C-alpha positions in Angstrom: 0.0 0.0 0.0 1.5 3.2 -1.2 1.0 6.6 0.5 -0.3 9.3 -1.9 1.8 12.3 -2.9 -0.3 14.5 -0.7 0.3 12.3 2.4 4.1 12.3 1.7 4.0 16.1 1.4 2.2 16.4 4.8 4.6 14.1 6.5 7.6 16.0 5.1 6.1 19.4 6.3 5.4 17.8 9.8 9.0 16.7 10.1 10.2 20.3 9.5 7.4 22.0 11.5 7.7 19.7 14.6 11.0 21.2 16.0 9.5 24.7 15.6 6.3 23.8 17.4 8.3 22.0 20.1 10.5 25.0 20.7 7.6 27.4 20.9 5.8 25.2 23.5 9.0 24.8 25.5 9.5 28.5 25.5 6.0 29.2 26.7 5.6 26.4 29.3 9.0 25.2 30.5 10.7 27.5 32.9 14.5 27.3 33.0 16.2 26.5 36.3 17.5 29.6 38.2 21.1 30.5 37.6 23.8 29.2 40.0 25.1 32.7 40.9 23.8 34.8 43.8 25.3 38.1 42.6 23.9 39.9 39.7 25.9 39.6 36.5 26.3 43.0 34.9 25.8 42.6 31.1 27.5 44.0 29.3 30.3 44.6 31.8 31.5 48.2 31.9 35.0 49.4 32.4 35.8 50.5 35.9 36.0 54.3 36.4 39.3 55.9 35.6 38.8 58.6 38.2 41.9 59.3 40.3 41.0 58.9 43.9 42.9 60.5 46.8 44.6 58.3 49.4 45.9 59.0 52.9 49.3 60.5 52.7 48.7 62.5 49.6 49.0 59.7 47.0 46.5 59.1 44.3 45.0 55.9 43.0 43.0 54.8 40.0 41.2 51.5 40.3 42.7 50.6 36.8 46.1 50.6 38.6 45.0 47.4 40.4 44.6 45.6 37.1 45.6 42.0 37.2 43.7 41.3 40.4 40.1 40.7 41.2 38.8 43.8 43.2 35.9 44.0 45.6 34.6 47.6 45.7 32.3 49.2 48.2 31.6 52.9 48.9 30.1 54.7 51.8 30.6 57.7 54.1 33.9 58.3 55.7 32.1 58.5 59.0 31.6 54.7 58.4 28.1 54.1 59.9 27.2 50.5 61.1 26.2 49.6 57.5 29.6 50.6 56.3 31.3 48.5 59.0 29.1 45.5 58.0 30.2 45.8 54.3 33.9 46.2 55.2 33.5 43.1 57.5 31.9 41.2 54.7 34.7 42.1 52.3 37.3 41.0 54.9 35.5 37.7 55.9 34.8 36.6 52.3 38.4 37.3 51.2 39.8 35.4 54.2 37.5 32.5 53.5 38.9 32.2 50.0 42.0 30.6 51.6 44.9 30.2 49.1 43.0 32.3 46.6 42.7 35.3 48.9 45.9 36.9 47.5 44.1 37.1 44.1 41.4 39.5 45.6 42.0 43.1 46.6 39.5 45.1 48.7 38.8 48.8 48.0 36.7 51.2 50.2 35.7 54.3 48.4 34.8 57.2 50.6 32.3 59.1 48.6 31.6 62.1 50.8 34.9 63.8 51.6 34.8 62.9 55.2 38.2 61.3 56.2 37.7 58.0 57.9 39.2 57.6 61.3 42.1 55.2 61.7 40.3 53.5 64.6 37.3 52.6 62.5 39.5 51.1 59.7 42.0 49.3 62.1 40.1 46.0 61.9 40.2 46.1 58.2 44.0 46.3 57.6 44.9 45.8 54.0 41.7 47.4 52.6 42.7 50.1 50.2 40.9 53.3 51.2 40.3 55.7 48.3 38.6 59.1 48.8 36.6 60.9 46.1 38.3 64.2 45.2 36.4 67.3 46.5 33.7 68.5 44.3 33.5 65.3 42.3 30.3 63.3 42.2 30.7 59.7 41.0 28.2 58.2 38.7 26.3 55.1 40.0 28.4 52.0 39.8 31.6 50.7 41.4 32.8 53.4 43.6 29.6 55.4 43.7 26.9 53.1 44.9 26.3 52.6 48.6 23.7 49.9 48.1 25.9 47.3 46.5 29.3 45.6 46.6 30.9 45.3 43.2 33.4 42.9 41.7 36.0 44.1 39.1 37.7 41.5 37.0 41.5 41.6 36.4 40.9 43.2 33.0 39.2 46.2 34.7 35.5 45.3 33.9 32.9 45.8 36.5 31.2 42.5 36.0 29.1 41.6 39.1 27.4 43.1 42.2 25.8 41.9 45.3 23.4 43.7 47.7 25.1 46.0 50.3 24.1 43.4 53.0 24.8 40.1 51.2 24.5 36.5 52.2 28.3 35.9 52.9 28.2 32.2 52.2 26.5 32.7 48.8 28.8 35.5 47.9 31.8 33.4 48.8 30.4 30.7 46.5 30.2 33.0 43.6 33.8 34.2 44.1 35.1 30.6 44.5 33.4 29.6 41.2 34.8 32.6 39.4 38.3 32.2 40.7 38.2 28.4 40.0 37.1 29.0 36.3 39.4 32.0 35.8 42.8 31.7 34.4 43.6 35.4 35.0 44.3 37.3 38.2 
């Protein structure tokens, strides 16, 4: 028993239409699993600011000078209220928890209001680079100008991820461990 030419044409059309119909149905009804990362990936990544920050002792610093390392950046008032202390503590604890990879990560605290932080407030956070915004300069939102987030800058100088200002430290650590494991740079 032979199939007629019309039946053959319908079968050929069905073979080509079936993947399209299946993909549309999958798009409409199948939800993908959530991503593995806790932090928000910034797409496309933006270059870190090239603003020259003031440092204690009169030196200046550009975040681009720290190229070659992963950089955790947070900003807040130089008066360092409790939320600021919590962010600096998070940066310290997460970096220490990285173990042998800790040397690949630098911590930067950007003082965005011109108030010089007291040495007693920063004493527990030794090793954190403190950069002050030059007087009269207002930073655009992003790494160095956003008190509500902690940013990650990759070794190429791209701002590529951010976490909330009060992150879940374990999940933040997991993000960093995965990135450092997968990364061949920094």
